[in-house]
C-alpha positions in Angstrom: 17.3 -9.8 15.0 15.5 -13.1 14.5 17.7 -14.8 17.1 17.0 -12.1 19.7 13.3 -12.5 18.8 13.7 -16.3 19.1 15.4 -15.9 22.5 12.6 -13.6 23.8 9.9 -16.0 22.6 11.6 -19.0 24.1 12.2 -17.1 27.4 8.6 -15.9 27.7 7.1 -19.2 26.7 9.3 -21.1 29.1 8.4 -18.8 31.9 4.7 -19.2 31.2 5.1 -23.0 31.2 7.2 -22.9 34.4 4.4 -20.9 36.2 2.0 -23.8 35.4 4.4 -26.5 36.8 4.0 -27.3 40.5 7.1 -26.2 42.4 9.1 -29.0 44.0 12.7 -29.7 45.0 13.3 -31.2 41.5 11.6 -28.4 39.5 13.7 -25.5 38.1 11.8 -22.3 38.0 12.9 -19.3 36.0 11.8 -16.1 37.7 12.6 -13.5 35.0 11.8 -13.6 31.3 14.0 -10.7 30.7 16.9 -12.4 32.5 16.8 -15.6 30.4 16.1 -13.6 27.3 19.3 -11.6 27.8 21.4 -14.7 28.1 19.6 -16.8 25.5 19.5 -14.1 22.9 23.3 -13.5 23.4 23.9 -17.3 23.2 21.9 -17.6 20.0 23.8 -14.6 18.5 27.1 -16.2 19.6 26.1 -19.6 18.2 24.7 -18.6 14.9 27.1 -15.9 14.4 30.1 -17.9 15.6 29.5 -20.5 13.0 29.7 -17.7 10.5 33.3 -17.5 11.3 36.1 -15.0 10.5 38.0 -14.9 7.3 41.5 -14.9 8.7 41.7 -17.7 11.2 40.1 -21.1 10.8 41.8 -23.8 12.9 41.0 -27.4 12.1 41.9 -30.5 14.0 44.6 -31.6 11.5 45.7 -28.4 9.8 44.6 -24.9 8.8 42.0 -24.7 6.1 42.5 -21.9 3.6 39.5 -19.7 2.7 37.8 -20.0 -0.7 39.1 -17.8 -3.5 35.7 -17.2 -5.1 32.9 -15.3 -3.5 29.9 -17.8 -3.4 27.2 -15.1 -3.4 26.2 -12.2 -5.6 24.0 -9.1 -5.3 20.4 -10.2 -6.0 20.5 -13.4 -3.9 17.5 -13.7 -1.5 16.9 -16.5 1.0 13.7 -16.9 3.0 13.2 -19.0 6.1 10.0 -20.1 7.9 10.0 -20.4 11.6 7.9 -23.0 13.5 7.3 -24.0 17.1 6.5 -27.6 16.7 3.7 -27.5 14.1 2.8 -23.9 14.9 4.0 -21.2 12.5 6.1 -18.6 14.4 7.5 -16.1 11.9 9.9 -15.6 9.0 13.2 -14.1 8.1 14.8 -13.1 4.9 18.5 -12.8 4.0 19.4 -10.7 1.0 22.5 -9.4 -0.8 21.9 -5.9 -2.1 24.1 -4.0 -4.7 27.6 -3.0 -3.4 28.0 0.4 -1.9 30.9 2.7 -0.9 31.2 3.3 2.9 33.8 5.7 4.2 35.6 5.4 0.8 35.7 1.6 0.9 33.7 -0.6 -1.5 31.5 -2.9 0.5 29.0 -5.7 0.2 25.6 -4.8 1.6 23.8 -7.6 3.5 20.2 -7.3 4.9 18.2 -9.4 7.3 14.5 -8.7 7.8 12.6 -10.5 10.6 8.9 -10.5 11.5 6.7 -12.6 13.8 3.4 -13.8 12.5 -0.1 -12.9 13.9 -0.1 -15.7 16.4 3.3 -14.8 18.0 2.4 -11.1 17.7 0.0 -11.7 20.6 2.9 -12.7 22.8 5.7 -10.5 21.5 5.4 -8.7 18.2 8.6 -8.0 16.3 9.4 -6.2 13.0 13.2 -5.7 12.5 15.7 -4.9 9.8 19.5 -5.3 10.0 22.0 -3.9 7.5 25.7 -5.1 7.4 28.5 -3.6 5.3 31.7 -5.7 4.8 34.7 -4.9 2.7 34.7 -6.8 -0.7 37.7 -8.8 0.5 35.5 -10.3 3.2 38.1 -9.5 5.9 36.2 -7.3 8.4 33.0 -5.3 9.0 32.8 -1.6 8.1 29.4 -0.6 9.4 26.3 -2.1 11.0 22.8 -0.9 11.8 19.6 -2.4 13.2 16.1 -1.0 13.7 13.6 -2.9 15.7 9.9 -2.2 16.2 8.6 -4.0 19.3 7.9 -3.5 23.0 11.7 -2.8 23.3 12.5 -0.7 20.2 16.1 -0.3 19.0 17.8 2.1 16.6 21.3 0.7 16.8 24.5 1.3 14.8 28.1 0.1 15.2 30.9 2.2 13.9 34.2 0.4 13.3 37.5 2.3 13.7 40.2 -0.1 12.3 43.0 2.4 12.8 42.4 2.3 16.6 40.9 -1.3 16.6 37.7 0.0 18.2 33.9 -0.4 17.8 31.4 2.1 19.1 27.8 1.2 19.9 25.1 3.8 19.4 21.3 3.4 20.2 18.9 6.2 19.4 21.9 8.6 19.1 23.3 7.7 22.5 26.9 6.5 22.3 28.6 4.0 24.6 32.3 4.2 25.2 34.2 2.4 22.4 35.4 -1.1 23.0 38.6 -2.8 21.8 38.2 -5.4 19.0 40.4 -8.0 17.4 41.7 -7.7 13.8 39.1 -9.3 11.4 36.1 -8.9 13.7 32.7 -9.0 12.2 29.2 -7.9 13.2 26.7 -10.7 13.7 24.8 -10.5 10.4 28.0 -10.3 8.4 29.2 -13.6 9.7 26.4 -15.5 7.8 28.3 -14.6 4.6 31.8 -15.0 6.1 30.9 -18.6 6.7 30.2 -19.1 3.1 33.6 -17.7 2.2 35.4 -20.5 4.0 36.2 -24.2 3.4 34.8 -26.6 5.9 35.5 -30.2 7.0 34.2 -32.7 9.5 35.6 -32.7 13.0 37.2 -29.3 12.8 37.2 -26.4 15.3 36.5 -22.7 14.4 37.6 -19.7 16.4 35.5 -16.6 15.9 35.9 -12.9 16.9 32.5 -11.3 17.2 31.2 -8.0 18.4 27.7 -6.5 18.9 29.3 -3.2 19.8 29.1 -3.8 23.5 31.0 -7.1 23.9 34.0 -8.5 22.0 34.0 -12.3 22.3 36.0 -15.2 20.7 34.1 -18.4 20.7 35.1 -22.0 19.7 32.6 -23.7 17.4 32.7 -27.4 16.4 31.9 -28.6 12.9 30.5 -32.1 13.3 29.4 -34.9 11.1 28.3 -34.6 7.5 24.7 -35.7 7.1 21.6 -35.6 4.8 18.5 -33.8 6.1 15.1 -33.3 4.5 13.4 -29.9 4.2 10.2 -29.5 2.3 10.5 -32.9 0.6 14.0 -32.0 -0.6 17.2 -33.7 0.7 20.3 -31.6 1.5 23.9 -32.8 2.0 24.9 -30.8 5.1 27.4 -30.2 7.9 26.0 -30.1 11.4 27.5 -27.2 13.5 27.4 -26.8 17.3 29.1 -24.2 19.6 30.9 -25.0 22.8 28.4 -23.4 25.1 30.7 -23.9 28.1 32.8 -21.0 26.8 29.9 -18.5 27.3 30.4 -17.7 31.0 27.9 -14.9 30.8 25.1 -17.4 30.6 25.9 -18.7 34.1 24.7 -15.3 35.5 21.2 -15.4 34.0 20.4 -19.0 33.1 20.6 -22.1 35.3 22.9 -24.8 33.9 20.0 -27.2 33.4 18.3 -24.7 31.1 21.3 -23.8 28.9 20.3 -23.5 25.3 21.0 -26.4 22.9 21.7 -24.9 19.5 22.5 -26.4 16.1 22.7 -25.2 12.5 22.9 -27.3 9.3 24.7 -25.8 6.3 25.0 -27.2 2.8 28.2 -29.2 2.3 29.1 -27.4 -0.9 31.0 -24.3 -2.0 28.0 -22.0 -0.9 27.6 -23.2 2.7 24.0 -22.0 2.8 22.2 -22.5 6.2 19.2 -24.6 5.5 18.1 -25.4 9.1 18.5 -23.6 12.4 17.3 -25.2 15.7 17.3 -23.6 19.2 16.1 -25.2 22.4 15.9 -24.2 26.0 14.2 -26.3 28.6 11.4 -28.1 26.8 10.8 -25.3 24.3 12.2 -25.7 20.7 12.1 -23.6 17.6 13.1 -24.5 14.0 13.8 -22.1 11.1 13.8 -24.0 7.8 14.9 -22.7 4.4 11.8 -22.0 2.2 13.7 -20.8 -0.9 14.2 -23.5 -3.5 17.9 -23.9 -4.2 19.2 -25.0 -7.6 
């Protein structure tokens, strides 16, 4: 997915920069791009897919905020984002709502994310990827998920959800891993973009999110911060700024030094649609932005 790609690019670039920095007692050196990529990509997934929080449990500082009653998206919606590293173009991603389908006898929304790096980044780490997510029309849980990646590390992944047993099974190129236990109302990463938009939101609230990639089942606390106006492509947006509590992701301590922990933020429109308009990820001195390119009404 784009956030795994972003993690890989950040990791590789940060390692290259570290190799050019003279080593001293005050210099932190990361010795493995794959190691930091593993932690960073998971953290990005957790962040961007923890803000896209579950439908059945949103806990605010003052009280519980009920979910919206109307679905704020419809088949045919398409959102495009342009990625940059400073002023350098890095790639693009597209989020799209396709016509509803019936999966295992259940009517479901069909969400798609397509990610690709541009010719410049292709020289470092080329990615072409598609994710498909299927969620029940009540927006209460994921039904099926698949991802196909063309890169140096190709993937052909699917996640099967068994809600009678509360289990999820990860499959890659036909090889199954043992099923893991999941919480009621768990979503796959891509689905949570749209679950976010199904919820009400308020400043200074806390969100608790059950998330699975088929291998891990994690609940993460995310903080909705201040409401602010940001400018993208000469247009001003009224937004909420959202940040995860990175201290809850203990797994990062195994692969990324504390001084290099990612700093991650997302800005979503402060209206009934909650559309992400800006995504920022940073580790060390490396930072990437993904800005909405589609013109909103």
